[in-house]
C-alpha positions, 0 to 999 in steps of 0.5 A: 385525335384525342392522343394528339390533343393530349400530346400538345398539352403535355408538350406545354407541361414539359416545357417548363421545369421540374422535378423528380429524378434526372432528365435523360440524354437520349431522345425519345426515351421510353425506357420507363414508360408504364406499359404494363399499367392497365389502360396505357396505350402510348408512351410520350417523352418531351425534352427541352433543347434550349430556353430561358427564365428571365426575371426583370432582365436577369436571365437564367439559361434552361438549356436541356435541363427539363423533361416530362415522360410517361404513358397515356391512356385512351380518352374516356368520357370526352375528358381526353387521355390521362397522363400516367407517370413512371412508377415512383415518380411524378413524370417530371425530371430536371437537371440542375442549372447554374445561376449566372454569377452565383450569388455575388453577380460575378462570374469568378470562381470564388469558393462558395459563389457558385449556385445550382438551381432545380425546379420543382412542382409545388402542387399538381398541374391544372387548368388545361384548355383546348381553345376552340378545337385548335392545337393551342393549349395552356397549362397551369404549373405551380413552381418553386426553385430550389437553390443549392449553395454552401452559403445558402444551405439546403432549404433555400427556395424561390417560392413555396408550396403555398406561394409558388410561381404560377406559370401558364405555358402556352403554344398560343399567344400570351396576354401579359400586364405591362410592361411585357407585350404579348408573345407567341409559341409554336407547335414546331415541325411534325414528323413521323418515324417508325421507330420513335413514333409522332414527333413534334421538333422545335416546339415552343411554349411561353409565358410572360404573365406570371409573378415570381415570389421572394426567397425563404430559408436561405442561410441560417434562420433566412439571413441570406434571403435579402441577398438572393432577393437583391441578386434576383430582384425578387419578388417580381411582379407579373409583367416583368418575367418571361419563360420561353422553352423549345422542346422535342416531343415524341409519342409512340402507341404501344 
């Protein structure tokens, strides 16, 4: 039961963005599970299969860009299992995604127009809750997004370590401020395969109650910050943004 609780929690965490290294193409991927780390009794892999981030009606598809993988320890003192990342990483991985329309808001292949986005953790995940013993979880992830483009330079971010987008992904139901309305996630289909372990297929995590900060460091001395803010309508107050991610999650005892 403790391991299944943690699986659901990591489902919510893996639903989002991230982070260090490159997401894997195979599922499940236990290749770098820290099996030799003291206390680790299981491996876990959570990969997005579809999803989107919507900011005031502007939609960025997430697709298969997001992943969390590593190991789990046994529950100690009623605090639940602990997630152990692969050596040299924080356990979060992502592929770059294209921002539709680039920086000019049009789809034509104009030189310098294409923008690649990579989300990163701006701090540790926190505020994990299990609601009355049922399999509904919420996890708070502080996120910043790095934008790569020849015009924007190498230090262009939406959000910072001190002012990130604080996203609370849940498999339950949200409580957003208006104009957004509550939406719900789900645990998907549960199955068991001897070779891969326990799987949650098509699980969905959601949040539509978070704010998105403005751009910083874009272009020489930040001269392109207004361009990014205009394109994405930033900063965007809570109640105007939505993230929905569908995942496949697998866990296997060592």
